[in-house]
C-alpha positions in Angstrom: 93.4 78.3 114.3 94.6 82.0 114.9 95.3 84.3 112.6 98.0 86.0 114.3 100.6 84.9 112.0 99.0 86.3 108.5 100.5 88.8 106.5 101.4 90.0 103.6 104.4 92.5 102.2 103.6 95.8 101.6 104.9 97.8 98.4 107.9 99.2 100.9 108.7 95.5 102.3 107.0 95.7 105.2 104.9 93.0 106.6 101.1 94.1 106.5 99.2 92.1 109.5 95.2 92.6 110.1 95.9 95.2 113.1 97.4 97.5 110.3 94.2 97.8 108.1 91.9 100.7 109.1 89.9 99.7 112.0 86.3 98.6 111.9 83.8 101.2 110.8 86.8 103.5 109.2 85.1 106.7 107.5 88.1 108.8 106.8 88.7 106.9 103.4 91.9 108.2 101.4 93.6 106.2 98.2 96.2 105.0 100.5 93.2 103.0 102.8 91.3 101.9 99.9 94.4 100.4 98.2 95.6 98.6 101.3 92.1 96.9 101.9 92.3 95.9 98.1 95.8 94.3 98.5 95.0 92.7 102.0 91.9 90.7 100.1 93.8 89.9 96.9 96.8 88.5 99.3 94.3 86.4 101.3 94.6 88.5 104.7 90.6 89.0 104.6 88.0 87.7 102.0 85.9 90.3 99.9 82.7 89.3 102.3 85.0 90.2 105.4 85.8 93.6 103.8 82.5 94.6 103.1 81.3 93.7 106.4 84.2 95.3 108.4 84.1 98.4 106.3 80.1 98.3 105.7 80.9 98.4 101.7 78.7 96.9 98.9 80.4 94.5 96.7 79.9 96.9 93.9 81.6 99.8 96.1 84.2 96.9 96.9 84.5 96.2 93.1 85.1 99.9 92.2 88.0 100.2 94.9 89.5 97.1 93.1 89.2 98.3 89.7 91.0 101.7 90.8 93.7 100.1 93.1 94.4 96.9 91.7 97.4 96.2 89.9 97.0 96.2 86.3 98.6 93.4 84.1 100.9 95.2 81.5 100.9 94.4 77.5 104.2 92.6 77.0 106.2 94.0 74.1 106.4 92.7 71.0 
């Protein structure tokens, strides 16, 4: 089974595919890159383990990214 058809919709409505993620071994991390990796994991494009292997991250480092760049639930107004 090929993963060529897998994608998720970015915040601007653009489809994001695996090829759109930073390349393996990427080192020039900016917040938008980290947010894109977190979104790719959240939407099932890659797994946490794949992200950590692809970008040489510890699980703790990925979880730090997740806390910073994952949407936070909003409290409902009463």
